[in-house]
PyMOL CGO cylinders between C-alpha atoms (Angstrom):
from pymol import cmd
from pymol.cgo import CYLINDER

trace = [
    CYLINDER, 99.16, 100.14, 190.46, 98.76, 96.28, 189.80, 0.3, 1, 1, 1, 1, 1, 1,
    CYLINDER, 98.76, 96.28, 189.80, 95.35, 94.66, 190.20, 0.3, 1, 1, 1, 1, 1, 1,
    CYLINDER, 95.35, 94.66, 190.20, 94.48, 91.07, 190.57, 0.3, 1, 1, 1, 1, 1, 1,
    CYLINDER, 94.48, 91.07, 190.57, 91.40, 90.14, 188.76, 0.3, 1, 1, 1, 1, 1, 1,
    CYLINDER, 91.40, 90.14, 188.76, 89.49, 86.93, 189.80, 0.3, 1, 1, 1, 1, 1, 1,
    CYLINDER, 89.49, 86.93, 189.80, 87.35, 85.59, 187.12, 0.3, 1, 1, 1, 1, 1, 1,
    CYLINDER, 87.35, 85.59, 187.12, 85.25, 82.57, 185.77, 0.3, 1, 1, 1, 1, 1, 1,
    CYLINDER, 85.25, 82.57, 185.77, 85.74, 81.34, 182.18, 0.3, 1, 1, 1, 1, 1, 1,
    CYLINDER, 85.74, 81.34, 182.18, 81.97, 80.47, 181.84, 0.3, 1, 1, 1, 1, 1, 1,
    CYLINDER, 81.97, 80.47, 181.84, 80.07, 83.79, 182.11, 0.3, 1, 1, 1, 1, 1, 1,
    CYLINDER, 80.07, 83.79, 182.11, 76.68, 82.22, 182.00, 0.3, 1, 1, 1, 1, 1, 1,
    CYLINDER, 76.68, 82.22, 182.00, 77.20, 79.95, 185.02, 0.3, 1, 1, 1, 1, 1, 1,
    CYLINDER, 77.20, 79.95, 185.02, 77.30, 80.52, 188.78, 0.3, 1, 1, 1, 1, 1, 1,
    CYLINDER, 77.30, 80.52, 188.78, 80.86, 81.17, 190.10, 0.3, 1, 1, 1, 1, 1, 1,
    CYLINDER, 80.86, 81.17, 190.10, 82.52, 78.13, 191.55, 0.3, 1, 1, 1, 1, 1, 1,
    CYLINDER, 82.52, 78.13, 191.55, 85.63, 78.61, 193.73, 0.3, 1, 1, 1, 1, 1, 1,
    CYLINDER, 85.63, 78.61, 193.73, 87.44, 75.68, 192.27, 0.3, 1, 1, 1, 1, 1, 1,
    CYLINDER, 87.44, 75.68, 192.27, 87.23, 77.08, 188.67, 0.3, 1, 1, 1, 1, 1, 1,
    CYLINDER, 87.23, 77.08, 188.67, 88.22, 80.65, 189.64, 0.3, 1, 1, 1, 1, 1, 1,
    CYLINDER, 88.22, 80.65, 189.64, 91.15, 81.96, 187.71, 0.3, 1, 1, 1, 1, 1, 1,
    CYLINDER, 91.15, 81.96, 187.71, 93.19, 85.26, 188.07, 0.3, 1, 1, 1, 1, 1, 1,
    CYLINDER, 93.19, 85.26, 188.07, 95.07, 87.55, 185.88, 0.3, 1, 1, 1, 1, 1, 1,
    CYLINDER, 95.07, 87.55, 185.88, 97.11, 90.83, 186.65, 0.3, 1, 1, 1, 1, 1, 1,
    CYLINDER, 97.11, 90.83, 186.65, 96.45, 94.19, 185.14, 0.3, 1, 1, 1, 1, 1, 1,
    CYLINDER, 96.45, 94.19, 185.14, 98.24, 97.45, 185.52, 0.3, 1, 1, 1, 1, 1, 1,
    CYLINDER, 98.24, 97.45, 185.52, 95.84, 100.43, 185.78, 0.3, 1, 1, 1, 1, 1, 1,
    CYLINDER, 95.84, 100.43, 185.78, 95.18, 103.51, 187.68, 0.3, 1, 1, 1, 1, 1, 1,
    CYLINDER, 95.18, 103.51, 187.68, 91.92, 102.47, 189.25, 0.3, 1, 1, 1, 1, 1, 1,
    CYLINDER, 91.92, 102.47, 189.25, 89.43, 99.57, 189.46, 0.3, 1, 1, 1, 1, 1, 1,
    CYLINDER, 89.43, 99.57, 189.46, 87.19, 101.20, 186.91, 0.3, 1, 1, 1, 1, 1, 1,
    CYLINDER, 87.19, 101.20, 186.91, 90.01, 101.43, 184.46, 0.3, 1, 1, 1, 1, 1, 1,
    CYLINDER, 90.01, 101.43, 184.46, 90.76, 97.62, 184.91, 0.3, 1, 1, 1, 1, 1, 1,
    CYLINDER, 90.76, 97.62, 184.91, 87.05, 96.90, 184.19, 0.3, 1, 1, 1, 1, 1, 1,
    CYLINDER, 87.05, 96.90, 184.19, 87.18, 99.29, 181.22, 0.3, 1, 1, 1, 1, 1, 1,
    CYLINDER, 87.18, 99.29, 181.22, 90.27, 97.51, 179.88, 0.3, 1, 1, 1, 1, 1, 1,
    CYLINDER, 90.27, 97.51, 179.88, 88.66, 94.20, 180.16, 0.3, 1, 1, 1, 1, 1, 1,
    CYLINDER, 88.66, 94.20, 180.16, 85.19, 95.28, 178.89, 0.3, 1, 1, 1, 1, 1, 1,
    CYLINDER, 85.19, 95.28, 178.89, 85.77, 93.66, 175.54, 0.3, 1, 1, 1, 1, 1, 1,
    CYLINDER, 85.77, 93.66, 175.54, 86.21, 90.24, 177.37, 0.3, 1, 1, 1, 1, 1, 1,
    CYLINDER, 86.21, 90.24, 177.37, 82.98, 90.56, 179.29, 0.3, 1, 1, 1, 1, 1, 1,
    CYLINDER, 82.98, 90.56, 179.29, 81.28, 88.01, 177.00, 0.3, 1, 1, 1, 1, 1, 1,
    CYLINDER, 81.28, 88.01, 177.00, 84.15, 85.58, 177.51, 0.3, 1, 1, 1, 1, 1, 1,
    CYLINDER, 84.15, 85.58, 177.51, 84.80, 85.82, 181.10, 0.3, 1, 1, 1, 1, 1, 1,
    CYLINDER, 84.80, 85.82, 181.10, 82.80, 86.68, 184.30, 0.3, 1, 1, 1, 1, 1, 1,
    CYLINDER, 82.80, 86.68, 184.30, 84.72, 88.96, 186.62, 0.3, 1, 1, 1, 1, 1, 1,
    CYLINDER, 84.72, 88.96, 186.62, 84.24, 88.17, 190.25, 0.3, 1, 1, 1, 1, 1, 1,
    CYLINDER, 84.24, 88.17, 190.25, 86.51, 90.62, 192.15, 0.3, 1, 1, 1, 1, 1, 1,
    CYLINDER, 86.51, 90.62, 192.15, 89.28, 93.11, 191.29, 0.3, 1, 1, 1, 1, 1, 1,
    CYLINDER, 89.28, 93.11, 191.29, 91.84, 93.58, 194.09, 0.3, 1, 1, 1, 1, 1, 1,
    CYLINDER, 91.84, 93.58, 194.09, 94.56, 96.30, 194.19, 0.3, 1, 1, 1, 1, 1, 1,
    CYLINDER, 94.56, 96.30, 194.19, 97.87, 94.72, 195.37, 0.3, 1, 1, 1, 1, 1, 1,
    CYLINDER, 97.87, 94.72, 195.37, 100.04, 96.18, 197.91, 0.3, 1, 1, 1, 1, 1, 1,
    CYLINDER, 100.04, 96.18, 197.91, 103.79, 96.04, 197.32, 0.3, 1, 1, 1, 1, 1, 1,
    CYLINDER, 103.79, 96.04, 197.32, 104.07, 93.11, 199.74, 0.3, 1, 1, 1, 1, 1, 1,
    CYLINDER, 104.07, 93.11, 199.74, 101.37, 91.16, 198.21, 0.3, 1, 1, 1, 1, 1, 1,
    CYLINDER, 101.37, 91.16, 198.21, 102.67, 91.98, 194.70, 0.3, 1, 1, 1, 1, 1, 1,
    CYLINDER, 102.67, 91.98, 194.70, 106.11, 90.73, 195.68, 0.3, 1, 1, 1, 1, 1, 1,
    CYLINDER, 106.11, 90.73, 195.68, 104.43, 87.47, 196.92, 0.3, 1, 1, 1, 1, 1, 1,
    CYLINDER, 104.43, 87.47, 196.92, 102.45, 87.14, 193.66, 0.3, 1, 1, 1, 1, 1, 1,
    CYLINDER, 102.45, 87.14, 193.66, 105.58, 87.51, 191.58, 0.3, 1, 1, 1, 1, 1, 1,
    CYLINDER, 105.58, 87.51, 191.58, 107.13, 84.55, 193.17, 0.3, 1, 1, 1, 1, 1, 1,
    CYLINDER, 107.13, 84.55, 193.17, 104.43, 82.30, 191.55, 0.3, 1, 1, 1, 1, 1, 1,
    CYLINDER, 104.43, 82.30, 191.55, 104.99, 80.57, 188.32, 0.3, 1, 1, 1, 1, 1, 1,
    CYLINDER, 104.99, 80.57, 188.32, 101.69, 81.79, 187.19, 0.3, 1, 1, 1, 1, 1, 1,
    CYLINDER, 101.69, 81.79, 187.19, 102.39, 85.50, 187.50, 0.3, 1, 1, 1, 1, 1, 1,
    CYLINDER, 102.39, 85.50, 187.50, 102.14, 87.24, 184.19, 0.3, 1, 1, 1, 1, 1, 1,
    CYLINDER, 102.14, 87.24, 184.19, 101.18, 90.91, 183.79, 0.3, 1, 1, 1, 1, 1, 1,
    CYLINDER, 101.18, 90.91, 183.79, 98.54, 91.22, 181.12, 0.3, 1, 1, 1, 1, 1, 1,
    CYLINDER, 98.54, 91.22, 181.12, 98.95, 93.81, 178.37, 0.3, 1, 1, 1, 1, 1, 1,
    CYLINDER, 98.95, 93.81, 178.37, 95.53, 95.32, 177.57, 0.3, 1, 1, 1, 1, 1, 1,
]
cmd.load_cgo(trace, "trace")
């Protein structure tokens, strides 16, 4: 399954919607996503991990910003 991870680049600051970024990770569960990104915890602040349905994934793939992370 593909998950969309919403995060902030500044882990020590309060999240601000305008600075929210996203990345896409393939994993079996949300816990696995968080484990894969554990080494980045000091560099990013994970806000939300969202599983993508097939329809939502197809929509996201149309974006020029869609890139599946390899972690």
